[in-house]
SEDOMI-684634 format. One record per residue (C-alpha): residue in three letters; z, x, y. Coordinates in Angstrom, 3 decimals, decimal comma, m for minus. Layout:
REM residues N
{ALA; {Z; X; Y}},
...
//
This chain:
REM residues 111
{MET; {m11,903; 26,749; 48,125}},
{ALA; {m9,795; 23,641; 47,574}},
{GLN; {m8,204; 23,101; 44,185}},
{GLU; {m9,582; 20,043; 42,426}},
{LYS; {m6,920; 17,439; 41,773}},
{GLU; {m6,301; 16,283; 38,230}},
{LEU; {m6,293; 12,650; 37,259}},
{LEU; {m2,664; 11,724; 36,814}},
{THR; {m1,430; 9,797; 33,826}},
{GLU; {0,640; 6,666; 34,077}},
{SER; {3,692; 8,819; 33,263}},
{HIS; {2,924; 11,098; 36,205}},
{GLN; {2,485; 8,140; 38,520}},
{ARG; {5,697; 6,577; 37,264}},
{ILE; {7,810; 9,689; 37,851}},
{ASN; {6,217; 10,254; 41,256}},
{SER; {6,955; 6,689; 42,329}},
{ILE; {10,592; 6,927; 41,219}},
{ILE; {11,302; 10,133; 43,149}},
{PRO; {12,854; 9,006; 46,439}},
{TYR; {12,164; 10,147; 49,987}},
{GLY; {14,717; 12,314; 51,781}},
{LYS; {17,108; 14,983; 50,552}},
{ASP; {20,096; 12,658; 50,903}},
{ASN; {18,475; 10,300; 48,384}},
{SER; {17,601; 12,922; 45,738}},
{ILE; {17,461; 11,855; 42,105}},
{SER; {18,719; 13,962; 39,225}},
{ARG; {16,753; 14,680; 36,057}},
{GLU; {19,511; 12,892; 34,154}},
{LYS; {18,811; 9,745; 36,180}},
{LEU; {15,062; 10,157; 35,663}},
{ILE; {15,698; 10,433; 31,913}},
{GLU; {17,824; 7,275; 32,044}},
{LEU; {15,195; 5,333; 34,034}},
{THR; {12,147; 6,435; 32,041}},
{GLY; {13,386; 7,313; 28,570}},
{PHE; {11,400; 10,556; 28,795}},
{ALA; {12,775; 13,828; 27,445}},
{ASP; {14,076; 16,404; 29,934}},
{ARG; {11,218; 18,821; 29,136}},
{LYS; {8,614; 16,082; 29,697}},
{ILE; {10,076; 15,258; 33,106}},
{ARG; {10,099; 18,922; 34,149}},
{ASN; {6,492; 19,316; 32,979}},
{ILE; {5,404; 16,191; 34,846}},
{ILE; {7,068; 17,390; 38,056}},
{GLU; {5,350; 20,760; 37,630}},
{ASP; {2,004; 18,998; 37,135}},
{LEU; {2,570; 16,825; 40,197}},
{ARG; {3,391; 19,879; 42,309}},
{LYS; {0,299; 21,711; 41,042}},
{ASN; {m1,688; 18,603; 41,938}},
{GLY; {m0,563; 18,763; 45,565}},
{GLU; {2,538; 16,558; 45,593}},
{VAL; {5,381; 18,058; 47,592}},
{ILE; {8,475; 17,397; 45,521}},
{CYS; {11,460; 19,293; 46,815}},
{SER; {14,453; 20,555; 44,899}},
{SER; {17,198; 23,041; 45,623}},
{SER; {19,565; 25,229; 43,672}},
{ASN; {22,252; 24,026; 46,100}},
{GLN; {21,722; 20,340; 45,394}},
{LYS; {20,996; 18,482; 42,195}},
{GLY; {17,840; 16,438; 42,107}},
{TYR; {14,332; 15,924; 43,401}},
{TRP; {12,999; 14,215; 46,505}},
{HIS; {9,886; 13,818; 48,619}},
{PRO; {10,514; 15,427; 51,999}},
{THR; {10,953; 13,439; 55,163}},
{LYS; {11,868; 16,346; 57,437}},
{ARG; {10,229; 19,657; 58,252}},
{LYS; {13,499; 21,432; 57,438}},
{GLU; {13,427; 20,085; 53,852}},
{VAL; {9,963; 21,555; 53,270}},
{VAL; {10,843; 24,894; 54,877}},
{GLU; {14,018; 25,250; 52,794}},
{PHE; {12,107; 24,397; 49,612}},
{MET; {9,351; 26,893; 50,465}},
{THR; {11,846; 29,642; 51,281}},
{GLU; {13,718; 29,192; 48,002}},
{THR; {10,486; 28,959; 46,009}},
{TYR; {9,054; 32,132; 47,566}},
{LYS; {12,306; 33,983; 46,868}},
{ARG; {12,223; 32,843; 43,224}},
{ALA; {8,574; 33,916; 42,930}},
{ARG; {9,346; 37,360; 44,383}},
{ASN; {12,205; 37,803; 41,909}},
{LEU; {9,935; 36,824; 38,996}},
{PHE; {7,314; 39,297; 40,188}},
{VAL; {9,897; 42,101; 40,355}},
{MET; {11,045; 41,328; 36,799}},
{ALA; {7,449; 41,288; 35,516}},
{ARG; {6,674; 44,554; 37,300}},
{SER; {9,772; 46,168; 35,730}},
{ALA; {8,676; 45,000; 32,280}},
{LYS; {5,198; 46,416; 32,870}},
{GLN; {6,644; 49,764; 33,954}},
{TYR; {8,861; 49,807; 30,876}},
{LEU; {5,907; 49,021; 28,647}},
{ASN; {3,807; 51,758; 30,223}},
{SER; {6,533; 54,393; 29,855}},
{HIS; {7,647; 53,375; 26,336}},
{GLU; {4,369; 52,326; 24,775}},
{ASP; {4,473; 55,124; 22,201}},
{GLN; {7,922; 53,895; 21,070}},
{LEU; {7,047; 50,219; 20,718}},
{GLU; {5,575; 48,602; 17,620}},
{GLY; {2,918; 45,931; 17,482}},
{ASP; {m0,272; 45,041; 19,242}},
{ILE; {m0,420; 44,269; 22,895}},
//
């Protein structure tokens, strides 16, 4: 079942239109802040919303900035890094769950 796309705000459209095409043309959050006047958190939230809405906006821990892909390799590298990050988050959450299950009688508060 296809995910229904959200209606994007003017802020979403603005950020999306500023993000360049091609890894070599990436734009940093600092530059996005300078161009839009938006707070860092707002820009990160907008990029997250755009991605959830189907926009492919690449980024890399090896390179500062965001870009729309123009090459298959850019998408594959972004996917690989994103999947690795997701696996690591899952492992951390699973460890926390195991800890909770084995220490529940020692922990205070409602769950």
